[in-house]
C-alpha positions as CSV (number, residue, x, y, z in Angstrom):
1,M,0.0,0.0,0.0
2,T,1.4,3.4,-0.8
3,M,1.5,6.3,1.5
4,H,-1.0,8.5,-0.4
5,L,-3.8,6.0,0.5
6,H,-3.3,6.5,4.2
7,H,-5.4,8.9,6.3
8,P,-3.5,12.1,7.0
9,S,-3.6,11.4,10.8
10,L,-1.3,8.4,10.2
11,S,1.4,10.5,8.6
12,L,4.7,10.9,10.4
13,A,5.5,14.2,8.7
14,G,3.4,16.4,11.0
15,K,0.8,18.8,10.0
16,K,0.9,22.5,10.8
17,K,-2.4,24.1,11.9
18,G,-3.7,26.8,9.7
19,K,-5.0,30.2,10.7
20,V,-7.8,30.1,13.2
21,K,-11.1,31.2,11.6
22,F,-13.8,32.5,13.8
23,R,-17.6,32.3,13.3
24,N,-18.1,36.0,13.6
25,A,-16.4,39.2,14.9
26,E,-17.7,38.7,18.4
27,E,-15.9,35.3,18.7
28,A,-12.7,36.8,17.4
29,R,-13.0,39.7,19.9
30,K,-13.6,37.2,22.8
31,S,-10.5,35.1,21.7
32,R,-8.3,38.2,21.6
33,Q,-9.5,39.3,25.0
34,L,-8.9,35.9,26.5
35,D,-5.3,35.9,25.1
36,A,-4.7,39.3,26.5
37,D,-6.0,38.3,29.9
38,W,-3.9,35.2,29.9
39,Q,-0.7,37.2,29.1
40,E,-1.6,39.7,31.9
41,L,-2.0,36.9,34.4
42,Q,1.3,35.4,33.5
43,K,3.0,38.8,33.9
44,K,1.3,39.2,37.3
45,W,2.7,35.9,38.6
46,G,6.1,36.5,37.0
47,V,6.0,33.7,34.4
48,D,7.8,34.7,31.2
49,A,7.7,31.5,29.2
50,D,10.2,32.4,26.5
51,A,12.8,33.8,29.0
52,K,12.2,30.8,31.3
53,K,12.8,28.3,28.4
54,R,15.9,30.2,27.2
55,Q,17.3,30.3,30.7
56,R,16.8,26.6,31.3
57,A,18.4,25.8,28.0
58,M,21.4,27.9,28.6
59,S,22.0,26.5,32.1
60,A,21.8,22.9,30.9
61,P,25.2,21.1,30.8
62,A,26.6,20.6,27.3
63,L,26.3,17.1,25.8
64,T,29.4,15.0,25.8
65,Y,29.8,11.9,23.6
66,S,32.1,9.0,24.3
67,L,32.4,5.6,22.6
68,G,33.3,3.8,25.8
69,A,31.1,1.8,28.1
70,P,28.7,3.7,30.2
71,A,29.8,4.6,33.7
72,G,28.8,2.2,36.4
73,R,28.5,-0.9,34.2
74,G,30.4,-3.9,35.3
75,N,31.3,-2.4,38.6
76,T,28.9,-4.4,40.8
77,N,31.3,-5.5,43.5
78,H,28.9,-4.0,46.1
79,I,26.2,-6.6,45.1
80,P,26.9,-9.9,46.8
81,S,26.7,-13.1,44.8
82,K,24.3,-15.8,45.8
83,V,26.4,-18.8,46.9
84,T,24.8,-22.2,46.7
85,A,26.2,-25.3,48.4
86,G,27.6,-27.3,45.5
87,A,26.7,-27.6,41.8
88,S,23.1,-27.6,40.8
89,T,21.6,-30.8,39.3
90,A,19.2,-31.2,36.4
91,S,15.6,-31.6,37.3
92,V,14.1,-35.1,37.1
93,T,12.3,-35.8,33.8
94,K,8.6,-36.3,34.2
95,V,7.3,-39.6,32.9
96,Y,3.7,-40.9,33.1
97,T,3.6,-44.1,35.1
98,G,-0.2,-44.7,35.3
99,T,-2.3,-47.3,33.5
100,K,-5.3,-45.3,32.4
101,V,-3.9,-43.5,29.3
102,K,-3.0,-45.9,26.5
103,G,-1.5,-43.3,24.3
104,I,-1.9,-40.0,22.4
105,A,-3.7,-39.7,19.1
106,T,-3.9,-36.8,16.6
107,M,-7.5,-35.8,16.0
108,H,-7.1,-32.9,13.5
109,K,-3.8,-31.4,12.4
110,S,-1.8,-31.0,15.6
111,N,-4.6,-31.5,18.1
112,A,-3.3,-34.1,20.5
113,V,-6.0,-36.2,22.3
114,P,-5.4,-38.8,25.0
115,V,-6.6,-42.3,24.2
116,F,-8.0,-44.4,27.1
117,S,-9.1,-47.5,25.3
118,D,-8.6,-49.5,22.1
119,E,-12.1,-48.6,20.9
120,E,-11.3,-44.8,21.2
121,A,-8.2,-45.3,19.2
122,V,-10.2,-47.0,16.4
123,E,-12.8,-44.3,16.4
124,I,-10.3,-41.5,16.2
125,S,-8.5,-43.2,13.3
126,R,-11.9,-43.5,11.4
127,M,-12.7,-39.8,12.1
128,R,-9.4,-38.7,10.8
129,R,-9.8,-40.5,7.5
130,G,-13.5,-39.8,7.1
């Protein structure tokens, strides 16, 4: 599928918003008044967004790049190792030792079904072929 068939909201290129259009002059006036009130409120509380962003950016430490391993990796001497008494052994393999299940049959594709009697085995083999 080509990109021109996708919906614009799926685009990774971003989409700039156009100029805000108002329904009438009254709506535009209200919007301008709200913006002015907001700027006034920010000035009252001492919040100058542009200056604050610029100050924070200038006070940030400069980025440094190095191709070495990150600091702190491999230096884990302060973490104690868990010590076991001797080597670990392999777990015991589980084997069915009962007498009820005679075997396992394949009903359809890879559907494994337990077989409890000879009659069931015959029925399953007929179902598979039929």
